[in-house]
N, C-alpha and C positions, 0 to 999 in steps of 0.2 A: 504494500500500500504506500502511496506517495506520502512523504512527510510534509506536513503543513508548517509554514514558517509563522512567525509571531506578528506579522504586520497587521494593521487594521485594513488598509487598502493599499494595493501596490501602487496606485496612482500618487500616493503620498511619498514615494521614493523615486525621485527623478533619475538618480544614477542607475537604479535597476531598470527603469523604463528605457533609458538610453541604451543600456547594454542589450536589452531584448531587441530593440529596433535596429541596432547596428548589425545584428546577425540575421535580419529578416530579408525577405525577398525585395526586389527592386520596386515592384508595383505598389504604389500608394493608393489608399482609399480616401477620396476627398470627403470633406465634411458637407452634409446637406445644407443648403442655404436656410438660414434662420433657425438652425438646430443647435442644441447644446452639445451634440456629438462632435468630437474633434477628429481631424484627419489622422490616419496612422498607416503604417506599413505592416501588413500581416506577415506572420512567420510562415515560411513554406511548409507544405505537408498537408495538414488537415484543413477542411473548410472552416469558416469562422462565423461567429455571431457577435455583434456589438450591442451592448445593453444601454438602455436609457438610464437605468438605475441598477447598480450592482449591489445586491444584498446577500449576506451570508446565509442563504437558505438553499436546501437541496432542490426545492421546487421554484422555478422561475416562470412566472406566468406570461402569456402571450403579449399583454399590454406593456411589459417591461422590455421587450425586444425592440431595438432600434433598427439595425441593418443586419443583413446576412450576405454571405458570398453567394455568387450565382450557382444554380444547379444543385443546391443541397437536397438530399432525399430524406424522407421521413426515417427516423431512427439512426441517422448518421452521427458519428462521434465528431465533435467540433471543438476548436479553440474558442474561448469566450473572452471578449475584451470589454473593459469598462468604457464609459463615455469619453474618457481621456485618451483612449486608444492603447491602454496598457493591459497586458494579459491579466485576466482575473482568474482563470482556471480552465477547466474543460467540462463539457457536458454532452448529453445525448439529446439531439434536436428532433422535434416533431412539430411542424407548422400547423397540423390539423388539431392537435390537442390544446386545451386551455393551459395545460402545463407544457409550455413550449420547450423548456430546457429542464432536464434532470441532471443536476451537477454531479460530477464524479471526482472533481478535485478543485481546490481553491488556492492554487499557486501557479507559478510560471513554468514548472517542470514539464517537459514534453511527455505526452502520454500516447500510447498506441493501443491498438485493438487487444493486445495481450493483457490489458488490465482485467478483463473478464476472468480469464483462467487464473491469473495471479490472486485476485481477490476471493475467488471460490476456494482456492487452495488455502488461503489464510483463514477463511471461515471454517473450513473443515478441520484445520489444525486446532482452532479454538475449541471446537466441540469434542474432538477425539483425543487430542494430546493434552491440552490444558485442563479442560473440564472432565475428561475421562468418562463421558456419558455412556460409552459402550458397556461400562461395568454394571450399570443399573437398568439400562433400557435400550431398545432398538427403535425408539420413537422420539425424535428430537428435531428441533429447528436447525437446519444446516446453513441457510442464508436468510438473513432478516432484513432484506431490502436496504433502506438507508442506513440501518444499523451496522451493515457490513460493507457499506460503500457500493451497494448494488441496487440503486433505485429502480423500482419496477419489477423486482424479482424476489419471490419467496420460495424457499425450498424446505420441505420437511422430509426427513428420512422416516419411513414407516415400514419397518421390517425389511423385506428384500426389495422394496420399491422406494424410489425418490419421487415425491409428488411436487410438481413445480406449478406455482401460481404466477401467471404473467399479467403485469399491470401496465405495460407500455409497449408501444410499437418497437422501440429499440431492442427490448429483450425478446420480443416475438421474432425479429429478424435474426436473432442469434440462437435460435432454438437448437440447431444442430450442434453448435459448439458447447452449449450448456449441457446437452445430453451426453456428449462424448466425455466432457470433463467430469461430470458426476459419476459416470460409470468407471472412470479411472480412479477417482478419489474415494469412493464409498463402497462398502460391501453390499452393493445392490445389483440386481440383475435386470432391472427395468426402470424406465423413467416415464412418468405420466404427466402430461401437461393439462392445466386447467386455466380458465379465465372467465370471469363474469361477462355476460353478454353486453351489459351496459358499458363496461370497460372497453370491450372490443369495438363497439360503435364509436365511443369517444376517441379512441386512439387510432381507429382506421384499419384494423386487422381482423382476420377471421381464422379461428382455430379449426382445422379439419379433423375429422374423426381419426385419421392416421396419426395426427399429432397427439390427440387426447389419450388414445388407448394404446397400451403396450402389454398384451396378454391379459390375464385375469385382473379384474378390478376390485376384488375383495381380498382381504388378507387378515392376519392376526398379528398384533404387536404385543410386546412384553414390556412391563413397566413395574419396577420394584416387586418382581415375582408375581405380578398379576397379569392377566391376559385380556386383550380387548380386540373384538372384531372391528375392522374398519372398512368403509366403502370408499375406495380411492378415487372413484370417478364421480359419484353423485353425493357423497357425504358433505356436511357443512365444512367450509374452509377447505383444507386439504384432506379431510376425512377423519381427523382426530385433533383434539385440543391439547397439543403438547405444552402450551403455555401454562396450564394449570397443574402440571405434574407436581411441583413442590408444594403447592397449596393443598392438593389432594392428600398428600402424605402428612402435612402439618395438621390437617383436620382430625386425623386418627387419634391425636392426643386428647381430643375433647369428646369422644363419642362412646366411651366405655359405658355399657348398659343404657345407652341413650335411645330415646325414641326420636327419630330424625325425619325431617321432610326436605326433600331435594327438589326444588322448583326450577324448571327449565333444565332438566337433567341431561338432555341429549343422550350420549351413549352410556350414561350411568356412572361416570367416573367417581364422583364424590361419594355417592351412596355405596358403591361396590368397595371402595377403600374402607369406608366406615364399617361395613359388614365383615370384610375379610381380614382387615388388619386392626381396625379400631374397636372390635368387639361390641358394636352397637346391638341393641336389643331388637329394633325393628326399623326398617327404612321404607318410606313411601316416596317413590320417584315419579314426578309429574312432568309431562311435556305435551305441547299442542301438536307436535309432529308425530303422527302415528307410526311412521317409520323409525323415528328415534325411540319411541316407547318399545317397539318390537326389538330394536337393537339393544337397548338397555336390558331387556328381559333375557336375550340371548347371552349377553355378557355376564349377567348374574349366574346363569347356568354354566357358562364356560369356567367360572371361578368357583363352582360347586357351593354356591350360597343357597341354603334351603329356601324353598318356595315360600314358606311361612314367615321368613325373615325379611324378604325383599318383595315389595309390591310395586308394580309399575302401573301408572294411571294415564290414560289418554284424556287430557283436559286442558282447557285454557288456564294458565296460571292465575290470572286475576280472579276469574270466576271460582276456581278451586279454593283459593285463599279466603274469599268471601264466604263460601259455603262452610268451610272448616270453622271459621269464626262463629257463624250462626249455630253450628253444631256443638260449640263449646270445646272444640279440640285444641289442645296445647301441646307443643313439642319441646323437647330438651334442646334440640339443635335444628335450626332452619338454614339451609343454604339457598341463596338466591343468585343465580348466574344467568341472567337473560342474554339473548343475542344483542347485537349492537342496536341500540334504540335511537341513536343520533348518527345518521350516516352522512349528513351534509349540514352546513351552517344554517341554512334556512329551516332545517328541521329541529333546531336546538330547543326552542321553547316547548314544542310538543313532546319531544323526546325527554326533556327534563321532567315534565309533568308525569310522563309514564314511569320514570324512575321513582319519582315522589310517591305515586299511587302504589306501585309495586312494593316499595319498602314499608310504607305505612301499613299495608295489608299484612306483610310478612311479620312485622312487629306484633301485630294483633294476635298471632297464633304461637308466640314464643312464651314459654313458662317464665314467671318472674325468676331472674337469675340464670335464665337459659342463654344460649348463644345464637347470634345471627351473623352468618358470614355472607356479606353482600358484595357483589362484584359489578363492575362496569367495564366493558371492552370498547367503549366509545372514546376515541382519542380526543374528540372535540370537547369532552368534559374533563377538565383537569382535576387533580386530587382535591384542591381547595374547593372547587365548585361541587364536587361529589360529596364532600363532608358537609358543606353548607346545605345542600339538598337534604342530606340525611338528618341534619339538625331540625330542619323544618318538618320533615316527616315524623320524627319522634315527638315533636311538640303537638302535631295534629293528632297523632295516635295516643297522646297522653301517656307516653312511656318515656323513661329516662334511659340513655345509652351511655355505657362506658366503652370507649374505643380502646381496645387492648393492643392493637397493632395494625399496621398497614403493610401489605405485601403487593407484589406485582408478579410478572412472569418469571420463569427460570432464567439463569444466566446465559442460556442459549438464545435469548432475545435481547441482544445489546442495543444501546441507544447512542447515536452520535450526537455530540454537542450542537452541531449545526442543524439537527432535526430532533429537537426535544419532544415534538409532537409524537414521536415514536413510542413514548411512554403511554401506551394505550390502556393496558390492563391494570385495574386497581381493585384490590380486595380489602375491605375493612372488616376486622374481626371485633365484633361488638357483644358486650354483655347487656342484656335487656332487663331493666329493672321495673 
């Protein structure tokens, strides 16, 4: 990975700017009339983009782009210049997307197409050599987009498969290299590609069935001596929520002889951990997705959890919590792990209200002194706002909360300082009084 220097902006360093220009091509780019953009001489090699405003963010929006070299194609690696004509870094360009540039470096060092293989190798080294995840699981995040300097790319290892989520045209155009690199670096035999249809339309690409499927699309992964069936092609996200691995294990310290409710259970992870490792007395697992409910039931059977100890229910979480409150039901432990309720900024108010209502209802079915583990995977709601929402929900529910701790995903989900929005998962561990 390229080392970043300590400058604020390279344009504040005229000697460095002169050194860059002295080694550049002879052809100069004139400044547009009436523009704040300055003339400059681009470095030979890559195409280029000049920005109206250079900000240290991985995502550079279309309105911030000033000029581009002729003939750039979508997904191309380019050198990025600030408005003074000084090299700002390098990025992946897509004129169709609202995110016109996905930055991959923030310095003047030359970068080539080999950055992809180099950064995938560094990402795998972190998981396998540094964190030694292979000793406890064969299901972990291999590449975490901006967190590994690979914007637009997520990779999970799930057993003998690498499941790849594509979020940009640039990564779509590099599918062949991604597949080959993962097969070389990981103990997997197949690579499966996935992408949300909305993302494909916004970025201007289309995944073919040949790209998506690579042999069987179901498998079984192992995690802390437990086994989980995964749907690699149609399951949520990549087919398994690797990000909650540490939190699932941490929950088992709180569930001895507990009666537990797992709301939005998906494949049953929290409840199965509680039953198999945490010695819980009884678990009720609820999800609106009937396929998820069936999957959770199969996973309970896979881990030899007695049918009388684990009950899966197909129901809307909101309605189920209301009904349990009316029925006078109360639980020792409630886990609330809903899907992303805020997917875009314009959805923030409505999504926040949904979190508020969900948590208020969940508090209503926790025994006094019991535990509520409440989660949000909405990156647009930061931890301060999540806590503030929870405070209001507690007040409305006429309950008092002690926050015992805050956790996030495992260390295989790193966050880069230039993209702190990558801190998406938040789990609050609360005692309900």
